[in-house]
N, C-alpha and C positions, 0 to 999 in steps of 0.2 A: 154230470159233467156238460160242461159249454164251449162251443169253441165261437168267439165272436170274430163274424164275420164280416170282411172286410180288413182293411190294415190298420197298423195300431203305433205308432211312434213309440221306437223301442227305448227310447229315452226314461221312458214314464217307469214310477216306481210302484210301489205297492198302495199310499196313497191315492195316486195319479189311475191308474188301474180300477183301483175299487170305484172311486166316482163313473170312471167311464161304464160299469155293471151297473149303477144305480140310474146316470140319468140317461145312457144311449141303449140299454138292454132292458131296464126295468125293472130290475130285480135285487135282492138283498145280497150284498157280496159275505156279507155274516151268518148267512144259513145253513152253513155247511158244504157249499156246492164251491167246484172246482172251476175256474175259470180258463178258458186257453184264449191266447191272443200271441198274431203273426204279425210279422214287421216286413216293410216293402217289397225288402228283397227276396221273402220266402225262406230263409234260410236258419232262423233264428225266432224262435216260441219264449213267450213267457206265462206263467201259469202261477195264477193266484189261488188260493184257500185262507179261511178261518177256519181253525181247529178249535175256536169255543176259548182261547186264552190271543190272540192275536193272527196276526195274518202271516202266510207263510208264502215265500216268493222262489218259483222255481224256474232257470232258465235254461236252454239248449240250444246250441247251435251245432246245427251241421256241415263236419268237414266239407264234404260233396251234396251234392242236388239241393232239394227243397222240400218244405212240406206240403202234403197235399192239402187242401183249404179248398172249404166250400165258395162258390160261384157269390150265392146269395151275399147283399153287401145291407148292413146297417143293423143286424138282428144278434140271433145266437142259435146254434144247431145242437141238439143234446145227443151226446154220442156216448158209448157203454164204455166199461173200462178196459175191455179186450181193443175196442177203436181207440182207444187212449195211446193203449200199449204200441198196437198197430204205428200210428201216427210218430209217437218217440221215435220210433225205428225206421223213421224215415219208411215205410211201406206204406202202399196206398190203403186205407183204413175202411175206405169206401166197398173196396171189393177185391180183399183179401187173398192169393193164388198162393195153394200149397207148392214150390217150387222141386219138390224131391220128397219121393216117399221111398222107403226101405220097401226092396224088394226080397227080403230074405229078412228071418229073426235069427240073427245068431251070434 
């Protein structure tokens, strides 16, 4: 799983995002990796993934807040499935913190 750093035009669909993976990230969009792109406003993400039969496009917009994004520009940052889950939930995936812990089992 890869975060495409910088900002992406969110009008792009699967073909344009796949081309960005090839030309900017220098990776193949058809090898089964998931690529995540963020728009300038920070509240919209698009993910593309090729499942062997075709390209899949997933879009998520946060009602409040912004997605935490790396400050590096022009490349890709690898992330784990757990980090992607935090990211999609609007949690800081770089340093997730437990905010609540049960005090007793009951």
